C-alpha positions as CSV (number, residue, x, y, z in Angstrom):
1,M,-67.5,12.9,-16.0
2,H,-64.4,12.4,-18.2
3,F,-62.4,15.5,-17.1
4,R,-61.3,16.1,-20.7
5,G,-58.9,13.1,-20.4
6,L,-57.0,14.4,-17.3
7,D,-55.7,11.7,-15.1
8,L,-56.8,13.0,-11.6
9,N,-53.6,11.5,-10.1
10,L,-51.8,14.3,-11.8
11,L,-53.5,16.8,-9.5
12,V,-51.5,15.3,-6.6
13,V,-48.3,16.0,-8.5
14,L,-49.5,19.5,-9.5
15,D,-50.3,20.3,-5.9
16,A,-46.8,19.3,-4.8
17,L,-45.2,21.3,-7.6
18,L,-47.3,24.4,-6.7
19,I,-46.2,24.2,-3.1
20,E,-42.5,23.4,-3.6
21,K,-41.8,25.2,-6.9
22,N,-39.1,22.6,-7.3
23,I,-39.3,19.3,-9.2
24,T,-37.0,17.3,-6.9
25,R,-38.6,18.5,-3.7
26,A,-42.1,18.0,-5.1
27,G,-41.2,14.4,-6.0
28,Q,-39.9,13.8,-2.5
29,R,-43.0,15.2,-1.0
30,I,-45.2,12.6,-2.8
31,Y,-42.6,9.8,-3.0
32,L,-42.0,10.0,-6.7
33,S,-38.6,9.9,-8.5
34,Q,-37.4,13.1,-10.2
35,S,-37.9,11.6,-13.6
36,A,-41.5,10.5,-12.8
37,T,-42.3,14.0,-11.5
38,S,-40.7,15.6,-14.6
39,G,-42.9,13.4,-16.7
40,A,-46.0,14.3,-14.8
41,L,-45.2,18.0,-15.2
42,A,-44.8,17.5,-19.0
43,R,-48.3,16.0,-19.1
44,L,-49.7,18.8,-17.0
45,R,-48.1,21.4,-19.3
46,E,-49.6,19.7,-22.3
47,F,-53.1,19.5,-20.7
48,F,-53.2,23.1,-19.5
49,G,-51.3,24.5,-22.5
50,D,-49.1,26.5,-20.1
51,P,-45.6,25.9,-18.8
52,L,-46.9,26.2,-15.2
53,L,-43.4,26.5,-13.8
54,I,-40.6,28.5,-15.5
55,L,-37.0,28.9,-14.6
56,S,-36.2,32.4,-13.3
57,G,-32.5,32.7,-12.4
58,Q,-31.6,29.9,-10.1
59,K,-35.1,29.0,-9.1
60,M,-38.5,28.1,-10.6
61,T,-41.5,30.4,-10.4
62,L,-45.2,29.9,-11.1
63,T,-46.9,31.3,-14.1
64,P,-50.1,33.3,-13.5
65,L,-52.2,30.3,-14.4
66,A,-50.3,28.1,-12.0
67,E,-50.8,30.7,-9.3
68,S,-54.6,30.7,-9.9
69,L,-54.7,26.9,-9.7
70,G,-53.2,26.5,-6.3
71,E,-56.3,27.0,-4.1
72,P,-58.8,25.1,-6.3
73,V,-56.5,22.1,-6.7
74,R,-55.8,22.0,-3.0
75,Q,-59.5,22.2,-2.3
76,V,-60.3,19.3,-4.6
77,L,-57.6,17.1,-3.1
78,R,-58.7,17.9,0.5
79,E,-62.3,17.1,-0.4
80,A,-61.3,13.8,-2.0
81,E,-59.1,13.0,1.0
82,A,-62.1,13.7,3.3
83,I,-64.4,11.4,1.3
84,I,-61.8,8.5,1.5
85,S,-61.1,9.1,5.2
86,A,-64.8,9.2,6.1
87,N,-65.1,5.6,4.9
88,S,-61.8,4.3,6.1
89,G,-63.1,2.3,9.0
90,F,-60.5,3.7,11.3
91,Q,-59.6,1.3,14.1
92,P,-57.1,2.7,16.6
93,E,-56.0,-0.7,17.8
94,T,-54.7,-1.7,14.4
95,S,-54.0,1.6,12.7
96,N,-50.5,2.7,11.7
97,R,-51.6,6.2,10.6
98,T,-49.4,9.2,11.1
99,F,-50.9,12.4,12.6
100,R,-49.1,15.7,12.3
101,L,-49.6,18.4,14.9
102,N,-48.3,21.9,15.5
103,M,-48.0,23.3,19.0
104,S,-45.6,25.0,21.4
105,D,-43.2,22.9,23.4
106,Y,-45.3,23.9,26.4
107,S,-48.4,22.3,25.1
108,A,-46.4,19.3,23.9
109,T,-45.0,18.9,27.5
110,V,-48.2,19.3,29.5
111,I,-50.8,17.8,27.1
112,M,-49.1,15.4,24.7
113,T,-46.9,13.5,27.1
114,E,-50.0,12.2,28.8
115,A,-51.8,11.8,25.5
116,L,-48.9,9.8,24.1
117,D,-49.1,7.5,27.1
118,R,-52.7,6.8,26.3
119,I,-52.0,6.4,22.6
120,R,-49.3,3.8,23.3
121,K,-51.8,1.7,25.3
122,I,-54.8,2.1,22.9
123,A,-53.2,2.5,19.5
124,P,-49.5,1.3,19.6
125,G,-49.2,1.6,15.8
126,I,-50.0,5.3,15.6
127,H,-47.3,7.7,14.7
128,L,-47.2,11.4,15.8
129,E,-45.1,14.2,14.3
130,I,-45.2,17.3,16.5
131,T,-43.7,20.5,15.2
132,S,-43.5,24.0,16.7
133,L,-43.8,26.3,13.7
134,Q,-43.9,30.0,14.4
135,E,-45.1,31.2,11.0
136,N,-47.6,30.1,8.4
137,V,-49.3,27.5,10.6
138,S,-52.7,28.2,9.0
139,Q,-51.2,27.7,5.5
140,A,-49.7,24.4,6.7
141,L,-53.1,23.3,7.9
142,E,-54.7,24.4,4.7
143,S,-52.2,22.5,2.5
144,G,-52.8,19.3,4.4
145,D,-49.3,19.3,6.0
146,L,-50.9,19.3,9.5
147,D,-53.9,17.6,11.0
148,F,-54.1,19.8,14.1
149,L,-53.1,23.1,15.5
150,I,-53.0,23.7,19.2
151,I,-52.3,27.4,19.5
152,P,-53.8,30.6,20.9
153,P,-56.9,31.9,19.0
154,E,-55.0,34.9,17.7
155,F,-53.0,32.7,15.3
156,M,-55.9,30.6,14.0
157,S,-57.5,30.5,10.6
158,P,-61.1,31.7,10.5
159,L,-61.8,29.2,7.7
160,H,-61.7,26.1,9.8
161,P,-63.4,24.7,13.0
162,A,-61.8,25.1,16.4
163,E,-62.6,24.4,20.0
164,D,-61.4,25.6,23.3
165,L,-58.8,23.1,24.7
166,Y,-57.5,24.6,27.9
167,E,-56.8,27.7,29.8
168,D,-53.9,28.5,32.2
169,N,-52.5,31.0,34.6
170,Y,-49.0,32.5,34.8
171,V,-46.8,32.0,37.8
172,C,-43.3,32.9,38.9
173,I,-40.8,30.1,39.6
174,A,-37.5,30.0,41.4
175,W,-35.1,27.4,42.7
176,T,-36.0,26.2,46.1
177,G,-32.5,27.2,47.2
178,N,-33.0,30.8,46.0
179,T,-32.9,32.8,49.3
180,E,-33.8,36.1,47.6
181,V,-37.5,35.1,47.3
182,G,-40.0,33.5,49.6
183,D,-43.6,32.6,49.1
184,E,-44.2,35.8,47.2
185,I,-42.3,38.9,45.9
186,S,-43.1,42.5,45.5
187,L,-43.2,44.3,42.1
188,D,-39.9,46.0,42.9
189,Q,-38.3,42.6,43.5
190,Y,-39.8,41.1,40.4
191,L,-38.4,43.9,38.2
192,H,-35.0,43.9,40.0
193,L,-34.3,40.1,40.0
194,G,-32.7,38.5,36.9
195,H,-35.2,36.8,34.6
196,V,-34.9,33.8,32.3
197,V,-37.3,34.2,29.3
198,A,-38.3,32.4,26.1
199,R,-38.3,34.1,22.8
200,F,-38.7,32.6,19.4
201,G,-37.5,32.6,15.8
202,R,-35.0,34.7,14.0
203,N,-36.7,37.9,15.1
204,Q,-36.7,36.9,18.8
205,Q,-40.5,37.1,19.0
206,V,-41.6,37.6,22.6
207,S,-44.0,35.4,24.5
208,F,-47.4,36.5,25.7
209,D,-46.3,37.1,29.3
210,E,-43.5,39.4,28.2
211,M,-45.8,41.2,25.8
212,F,-48.4,41.8,28.5
213,I,-45.8,43.0,31.0
214,R,-44.5,45.5,28.5
215,R,-48.0,46.7,27.8
216,A,-48.4,47.3,31.5
217,G,-45.4,49.7,31.3
218,Y,-42.8,47.4,32.9
219,E,-39.5,46.1,31.7
220,R,-37.9,43.0,33.2
221,N,-34.2,42.5,34.0
222,V,-33.7,39.8,31.4
223,K,-30.5,37.8,31.9
224,I,-31.0,34.7,29.8
225,V,-33.0,34.2,26.6
226,L,-33.9,30.6,25.6
227,P,-35.7,29.2,22.6
228,A,-38.3,27.1,24.4
229,F,-40.7,27.4,27.4
230,S,-39.7,23.9,28.7
231,L,-36.1,25.1,29.2
232,L,-37.0,27.8,31.7
233,P,-37.4,25.7,34.8
234,N,-34.0,24.0,34.3
235,F,-32.2,27.4,34.0
236,V,-33.5,28.8,37.3
237,V,-32.3,25.8,39.3
238,G,-29.0,26.6,41.1
239,S,-29.3,30.3,40.5
240,N,-31.0,33.4,41.9
241,F,-32.9,34.0,38.6
242,I,-36.7,33.7,38.3
243,A,-39.0,33.0,35.4
244,T,-42.6,33.6,34.5
245,V,-44.2,30.5,33.1
246,H,-47.5,28.8,32.5
247,Q,-48.8,27.2,35.7
248,K,-49.3,23.8,34.1
249,L,-45.7,23.8,32.9
250,A,-44.5,24.7,36.4
251,R,-46.6,21.9,38.0
252,Y,-45.2,19.4,35.5
253,H,-41.6,20.4,36.2
254,Q,-42.1,20.7,39.9
255,K,-42.4,16.9,40.0
256,Y,-38.8,16.5,38.8
257,L,-37.0,19.7,39.7
258,P,-36.4,21.6,43.0
259,I,-38.5,24.7,42.1
260,K,-41.1,26.7,44.0
261,M,-43.8,28.9,42.5
262,F,-45.5,32.1,43.7
263,P,-47.9,34.7,42.2
264,V,-46.7,37.1,39.5
265,P,-47.0,40.7,41.0
266,V,-48.4,42.0,37.7
267,E,-51.9,41.2,36.7
268,L,-51.8,39.0,33.6
269,P,-54.7,37.6,31.5
270,R,-55.2,33.9,31.4
271,Y,-53.6,32.0,28.6
272,V,-56.1,30.3,26.2
273,A,-55.3,27.5,23.8
274,K,-57.6,26.1,21.1
275,I,-57.4,23.0,19.0
276,Q,-58.1,23.4,15.2
277,W,-58.4,21.0,12.3
278,H,-59.3,21.3,8.6
279,R,-63.0,21.6,7.9
280,Y,-62.9,18.7,5.4
281,H,-61.8,16.4,8.3
282,D,-64.9,16.9,10.4
283,H,-66.1,13.4,9.5
284,D,-62.7,11.8,9.4
285,P,-62.9,9.1,12.1
286,G,-59.2,9.1,12.8
287,V,-59.1,12.9,13.3
288,R,-62.2,12.7,15.5
289,W,-60.6,9.9,17.6
290,L,-57.4,11.8,18.3
291,H,-59.3,15.1,18.9
292,D,-61.5,13.4,21.5
293,L,-58.4,11.8,23.2
294,I,-56.6,15.2,23.4
295,Q,-59.7,16.9,24.7
296,S,-60.1,14.3,27.4
297,V,-56.5,14.8,28.6
298,A,-57.0,18.6,28.6
299,E,-60.2,18.3,30.6
300,R,-58.5,16.0,33.2
301,Q,-55.7,18.5,33.6
302,A,-57.9,21.5,34.2
303,A,-55.6,24.1,36.0
304,P,-56.3,24.9,39.6
305,D,-57.4,28.4,40.3
306,S,-55.0,29.1,43.2
307,L,-51.5,28.2,44.0
308,S,-52.6,26.5,47.2
309,E,-53.8,23.6,45.1
310,V,-50.5,23.2,43.4
311,V,-48.2,20.2,44.0
312,K,-45.7,21.0,46.8
313,P,-42.0,21.6,45.8
314,S,-39.7,18.7,45.5
315,P,-37.4,18.4,48.6
C-alpha cells in the first residue's frame, strides 16, 4: 500500500485540525509548533485538492470535504492506536502512561480515592486526569480525549462497550446537631425544611434525585444551590438544612463530618453507574488493567441495602 504518497503522520494533524478548527490549538493538541502545523495543513490541502479549513469572519470553518473526513480519519487513528497498544507490553509497575476519565465528583470521591490509593502502590508512575464534563462526553470518548466514562447509562454512547459498575441508594443527611430531625422525617418535614442541592452547568441542570422528586409531584424548599455533590455534606453541618445524597457519598463523609443519615420519605429509584471505554481499546492491556482495578474497588464497596448497616455518625 502506497496511499498515493500521503504521509500517514499527516492524518494525526488533520484529526487535530478537524477537531479544533484552529491552527494554533491543533498544534498544541499534538505538540507541534504553529509553523509546523501550518506546513502540514499546506501539504494536506495539496493532497486533497481542497482548502479543508477556510477563514470565515474571525474563525475558521470546515469545507464540506473536511466535514466528511472527520469520522473516517478518527476511526483510522483509533484503530492504529489500538493495534499499537495491544502490543505495548503494558507493565503497571514501570508505566508512566496517562489515563483520562470522565465522571461526577461523587464517583471520583467514592470510587477513585480508593482506586488511586491502589494505583500509587502498584503503579506509582501512572497519571490520572479526571474531568467532570456535563456535555458531549460520548464525543470526547469517540475522539480519543477520554479513556473511560463513569456515568449513568442514559448518557452513554450505544457504539461502545460498557459494564455495570455500581448501584446506590439515596438518603437524607443532616448535621448531628440539627434538632429539627431525628432518625427519620415525615414527608411534610422533608418538604418544609431547607434543602441544599447540587445543580450543574450554565443551565443549572438538576440532579437525578431532584428530577425524580419533581416527577412525583413534589417541590423542595431549596435554600442553597452548589455545583458539586461532594459539597453538600459540608453545607448541612452547623445548620438546620438537609440534603438528599447518594448513600456511598454520605458514608464517605460520615467518617469525617458530624452528619447523620435517614431514609428519604419519597420513593426514589436506585442510582446506576456504568463504566464505558472505546471499542478499539478492548484489547489494550493498559485499559483492561485500569478497568479491572476500578471494577474491583466498586465490587468491594457494594452499598448496603439498609441504613442499619451504615457507619455510625461521628461524635
